[in-house]
NUNUNU-310792 format. One line per field, with one value per residue (C-alpha): residue in one letter; residue number from 1; y, z, x. Coordinates in Angstrom, 2 decimals, decimal comma, always signed. Layout:
N
code <- [A; ...]
pos <- [NUM; ...]
north <- [Y; ...]
up <- [Z; ...]
east <- [X; ...]
***
This chain:
263
code <- [M; A; A; P; V; A; L; I; Q; G; A; S; R; G; L; G; L; A; F; C; K; H; I; L; K; N; K; T; T; A; V; V; I; A; T; C; R; N; P; D; G; A; A; E; L; R; E; L; S; A; Q; N; T; G; R; V; T; L; L; G; L; D; V; N; R; E; E; D; V; Q; G; A; E; Q; L; V; K; K; N; F; G; R; L; D; L; L; V; N; S; S; A; L; L; H; P; S; G; K; G; E; T; S; L; R; D; V; S; A; Q; G; I; I; S; T; L; T; T; N; T; V; G; P; L; V; M; A; K; Y; F; A; P; L; L; Q; K; G; E; G; A; F; G; Q; Q; P; G; D; K; A; K; Q; H; S; G; I; I; V; N; I; T; A; K; V; G; S; I; G; D; N; G; L; G; G; W; Y; S; Y; R; M; S; K; A; A; L; N; M; A; T; R; N; L; S; I; E; L; G; R; G; R; P; K; V; L; C; V; S; L; H; P; G; T; L; N; T; D; L; S; R; P; Y; H; K; N; V; Q; K; D; K; L; F; S; T; E; H; S; V; H; C; L; M; H; I; I; D; R; L; N; I; S; M; T; G; K; A; Y; N; W; D; G; T; E; L; P; W]
pos <- [1; 2; 3; 4; 5; 6; 7; 8; 9; 10; 11; 12; 13; 14; 15; 16; 17; 18; 19; 20; 21; 22; 23; 24; 25; 26; 27; 28; 29; 30; 31; 32; 33; 34; 35; 36; 37; 38; 39; 40; 41; 42; 43; 44; 45; 46; 47; 48; 49; 50; 51; 52; 53; 54; 55; 56; 57; 58; 59; 60; 61; 62; 63; 64; 65; 66; 67; 68; 69; 70; 71; 72; 73; 74; 75; 76; 77; 78; 79; 80; 81; 82; 83; 84; 85; 86; 87; 88; 89; 90; 91; 92; 93; 94; 95; 96; 97; 98; 99; 100; 101; 102; 103; 104; 105; 106; 107; 108; 109; 110; 111; 112; 113; 114; 115; 116; 117; 118; 119; 120; 121; 122; 123; 124; 125; 126; 127; 128; 129; 130; 131; 132; 133; 134; 135; 136; 137; 138; 139; 140; 141; 142; 143; 144; 145; 146; 147; 148; 149; 150; 151; 152; 153; 154; 155; 156; 157; 158; 159; 160; 161; 162; 163; 164; 165; 166; 167; 168; 169; 170; 171; 172; 173; 174; 175; 176; 177; 178; 179; 180; 181; 182; 183; 184; 185; 186; 187; 188; 189; 190; 191; 192; 193; 194; 195; 196; 197; 198; 199; 200; 201; 202; 203; 204; 205; 206; 207; 208; 209; 210; 211; 212; 213; 214; 215; 216; 217; 218; 219; 220; 221; 222; 223; 224; 225; 226; 227; 228; 229; 230; 231; 232; 233; 234; 235; 236; 237; 238; 239; 240; 241; 242; 243; 244; 245; 246; 247; 248; 249; 250; 251; 252; 253; 254; 255; 256; 257; 258; 259; 260; 261; 262; 263]
north <- [+107,61; +107,08; +104,61; +105,40; +106,51; +105,75; +106,57; +104,92; +106,40; +103,74; +100,62; +98,21; +96,23; +96,11; +98,28; +100,17; +97,02; +95,79; +98,95; +98,48; +94,78; +95,39; +98,00; +96,12; +93,19; +95,25; +98,12; +96,05; +99,41; +101,23; +101,92; +102,03; +104,38; +102,83; +104,39; +103,64; +104,45; +101,72; +100,03; +97,71; +96,00; +95,89; +92,01; +91,60; +95,05; +94,12; +90,74; +92,41; +94,89; +91,96; +90,32; +93,31; +94,53; +98,17; +98,86; +99,24; +102,44; +102,36; +105,34; +105,84; +108,40; +108,83; +110,80; +112,54; +114,33; +116,87; +116,98; +113,00; +114,16; +117,11; +115,12; +112,32; +114,62; +115,72; +112,32; +111,86; +115,10; +113,82; +110,55; +110,62; +114,09; +113,69; +111,66; +110,29; +108,84; +109,51; +107,29; +108,13; +104,85; +104,99; +105,49; +105,41; +104,17; +105,51; +105,02; +102,75; +100,45; +101,10; +103,73; +105,78; +104,57; +107,62; +110,95; +109,14; +107,56; +110,97; +112,51; +115,42; +113,24; +110,51; +112,97; +115,13; +111,75; +110,24; +113,65; +114,14; +110,50; +110,63; +114,20; +116,43; +113,77; +113,43; +117,20; +117,52; +114,75; +117,01; +120,17; +118,86; +116,39; +118,39; +120,18; +116,56; +115,70; +118,56; +117,33; +113,84; +112,41; +111,41; +107,77; +107,10; +107,60; +108,57; +111,27; +113,15; +114,61; +118,03; +118,83; +121,54; +118,82; +116,33; +115,82; +115,19; +113,62; +111,89; +112,19; +109,73; +109,49; +106,62; +107,79; +105,87; +105,64; +106,61; +109,94; +110,73; +113,41; +112,74; +109,09; +109,17; +107,43; +105,77; +108,25; +107,05; +106,85; +110,75; +110,67; +108,73; +109,96; +113,44; +112,94; +111,66; +113,89; +116,52; +114,49; +114,74; +118,49; +118,60; +116,65; +119,05; +121,68; +120,10; +119,66; +123,01; +124,48; +121,95; +121,71; +125,59; +126,09; +123,84; +121,10; +119,60; +117,33; +115,18; +114,75; +112,23; +110,23; +106,37; +104,21; +100,71; +99,16; +96,90; +95,13; +92,09; +94,04; +95,20; +98,26; +96,75; +93,27; +94,05; +94,93; +91,94; +90,36; +92,94; +92,64; +90,40; +87,85; +89,23; +92,61; +91,70; +92,22; +91,23; +94,09; +92,57; +92,49; +96,36; +97,46; +95,79; +97,71; +101,03; +100,66; +100,11; +103,51; +105,19; +103,90; +105,64; +108,78; +112,21; +115,86; +115,48; +113,20; +115,30; +116,71; +113,60; +110,64; +107,24; +103,69; +100,76; +99,94; +103,14; +104,73; +108,42; +108,82; +111,46; +114,21]
up <- [+36,47; +34,86; +32,15; +28,83; +26,25; +22,57; +19,68; +16,46; +13,46; +10,74; +13,02; +11,43; +9,78; +8,45; +10,07; +12,55; +13,78; +14,29; +16,36; +18,72; +19,14; +19,90; +22,29; +24,26; +24,39; +25,58; +27,42; +29,87; +31,33; +28,20; +27,10; +23,34; +21,35; +18,00; +15,29; +11,80; +9,65; +10,52; +14,05; +13,67; +10,59; +12,07; +13,16; +14,24; +16,02; +18,00; +19,19; +19,95; +21,98; +23,81; +24,70; +26,51; +28,58; +29,47; +27,55; +23,96; +23,31; +19,59; +17,48; +14,29; +12,48; +8,76; +8,47; +5,36; +7,31; +9,79; +11,78; +12,69; +13,85; +15,73; +17,38; +18,22; +19,98; +22,16; +23,23; +24,03; +25,95; +28,08; +28,67; +28,89; +29,07; +27,29; +24,71; +24,75; +21,10; +18,24; +15,01; +11,75; +9,66; +7,27; +3,62; +0,05; -2,80; -5,15; -5,55; -8,31; -6,36; -8,61; -8,73; -11,93; -14,31; -16,73; -17,00; -19,08; -15,96; -13,89; -12,74; -10,87; -8,59; -8,16; -6,94; -4,78; -3,17; -2,23; -0,69; +1,24; +3,02; +3,16; +3,60; +4,82; +7,04; +9,37; +9,41; +10,61; +13,20; +14,57; +14,46; +16,87; +18,95; +19,46; +22,73; +24,11; +23,26; +24,97; +28,17; +27,73; +30,26; +27,78; +28,23; +24,96; +23,87; +25,84; +28,43; +29,04; +32,37; +31,27; +31,84; +29,05; +26,79; +27,59; +25,62; +26,56; +23,51; +20,10; +16,51; +14,12; +10,46; +8,48; +5,43; +2,83; +0,86; -2,61; -0,99; -0,82; -3,35; -2,81; -3,10; -6,17; -9,22; -11,17; -10,93; -11,51; -8,68; -8,83; -6,38; -3,91; -3,95; -3,97; -0,76; +0,94; +0,05; +1,32; +4,65; +5,45; +4,83; +7,16; +9,77; +9,47; +9,96; +13,31; +14,56; +14,42; +15,87; +18,56; +19,57; +20,47; +24,27; +26,90; +26,55; +23,59; +21,07; +18,88; +15,24; +12,88; +9,88; +9,58; +6,71; +7,48; +4,58; +1,95; +3,74; +3,04; +2,81; +0,04; -0,55; -1,81; -2,91; -6,60; -6,42; -4,39; -7,46; -7,86; -3,86; -2,43; -0,31; +2,72; +2,07; +2,09; +5,69; +7,84; +9,73; +13,13; +12,24; +10,60; +13,78; +16,10; +14,21; +14,13; +17,97; +18,40; +16,97; +18,97; +22,13; +21,71; +20,23; +21,76; +21,09; +18,91; +16,60; +15,92; +12,34; +10,79; +8,41; +9,53; +7,70; +9,65; +10,37; +12,29; +9,54; +8,28; +5,06; +2,96; +2,17]
east <- [+14,72; +11,40; +10,57; +12,17; +9,68; +10,36; +8,05; +8,18; +6,19; +5,57; +5,36; +3,11; +5,91; +9,43; +11,96; +9,55; +7,98; +11,87; +12,56; +9,37; +10,61; +13,99; +13,43; +10,80; +13,30; +16,57; +15,21; +13,05; +11,61; +10,93; +7,58; +6,92; +4,28; +3,87; +2,07; +0,78; -2,23; -4,27; -3,58; -6,48; -5,24; -1,70; -2,05; +1,78; +1,73; -1,27; +0,18; +3,26; +1,34; -0,93; +2,40; +3,95; +0,85; +0,92; +4,27; +2,97; +0,51; -0,93; -1,93; -3,41; -1,56; -0,76; +2,05; +1,04; -1,84; -0,60; -3,74; -3,20; +0,16; -1,30; -3,66; -0,82; +1,31; -1,46; -2,21; +1,34; +1,53; -1,50; -0,34; +3,28; +4,11; +7,56; +9,67; +13,44; +13,58; +11,50; +12,21; +10,77; +10,75; +8,01; +8,94; +7,95; +9,88; +7,20; +3,66; +3,98; +6,12; +9,65; +11,83; +12,12; +14,94; +14,91; +13,13; +10,19; +9,00; +8,85; +5,77; +4,77; +2,47; +4,93; +7,41; +5,19; +3,68; +7,16; +8,30; +5,28; +5,79; +9,69; +10,78; +7,56; +6,15; +9,28; +9,84; +6,30; +6,52; +9,77; +7,70; +5,20; +7,27; +10,51; +8,88; +8,14; +11,96; +13,02; +11,22; +12,53; +15,44; +17,87; +17,50; +19,01; +22,32; +25,38; +25,57; +28,94; +29,79; +29,56; +25,75; +25,89; +26,50; +24,10; +20,84; +17,49; +16,05; +17,13; +15,44; +16,48; +15,22; +15,71; +17,68; +19,14; +22,67; +20,75; +20,20; +23,71; +24,58; +28,55; +27,63; +25,46; +27,34; +24,29; +21,46; +17,95; +15,06; +14,72; +12,03; +13,21; +16,87; +15,46; +13,41; +16,14; +18,59; +15,88; +15,24; +19,17; +19,03; +15,87; +18,08; +21,02; +18,56; +16,95; +20,32; +21,19; +17,88; +17,31; +21,09; +21,02; +20,83; +19,46; +17,74; +19,40; +17,85; +20,16; +19,04; +20,71; +20,00; +20,43; +20,99; +19,70; +21,37; +19,31; +16,69; +14,68; +11,45; +8,49; +10,29; +13,43; +12,33; +12,35; +16,01; +17,26; +18,76; +21,48; +22,40; +25,19; +23,81; +25,82; +24,78; +20,69; +19,68; +16,82; +15,19; +16,04; +19,94; +19,55; +17,68; +20,19; +23,08; +21,24; +20,65; +24,15; +24,75; +21,85; +22,99; +26,38; +25,16; +26,24; +26,16; +29,29; +27,48; +24,18; +23,40; +25,15; +24,18; +25,57; +25,38; +24,36; +27,98; +28,61; +30,51; +29,65; +27,67; +28,79; +25,78]
***
């Protein structure tokens, strides 16, 4: 089998960077395509690339610009010809940096910006990279003996528990909640379309837990200490889920601990 190929969208810091590190360390033959808006300014990502010569490809990609996504797909197609894993990890809480606590805080532009990054971006990524995932070799996840149930690739959309409609008992955070709920619908739709026939592409939404990152830092005081995760711990948990994915798990959302998250 050829080297596994993983593309991490939003790889310059936080969860995306942790995914890159984990895959490079634990899948010793894998190659990683790491995308972010400004690779030249991503010092830690560039250092990781230098430490793993020949195994990391850096691509400039603003997920809000469809032409960037299309251009990246052309480069990946030319240089690799396939994908085994796509992780959409970039996220925006709100342009202001704070979630809306009431209707007074809601603005059309804030909602549009958040939806564009958190929902539209991952769906456009799927549009362009699905054909390459259909050419993958199923290097991630579990493959059953029945070839009709085997998959060629996996799409992972990083969601959030606050995007669950059934779990919402507090309200607030209109833009972020709506964007993640919509992302979950996109995941479900993708799982249906890309699960028809063969080759199959598995599609799941994964909730990483509350992370010690810039996005959630203003809200850490409300989080129990043992429920505040480093990105490394979260990715370790999420990769454990990814490594055991099979066709029966597609089209669903999962918490970091592997339990199913209600829509």
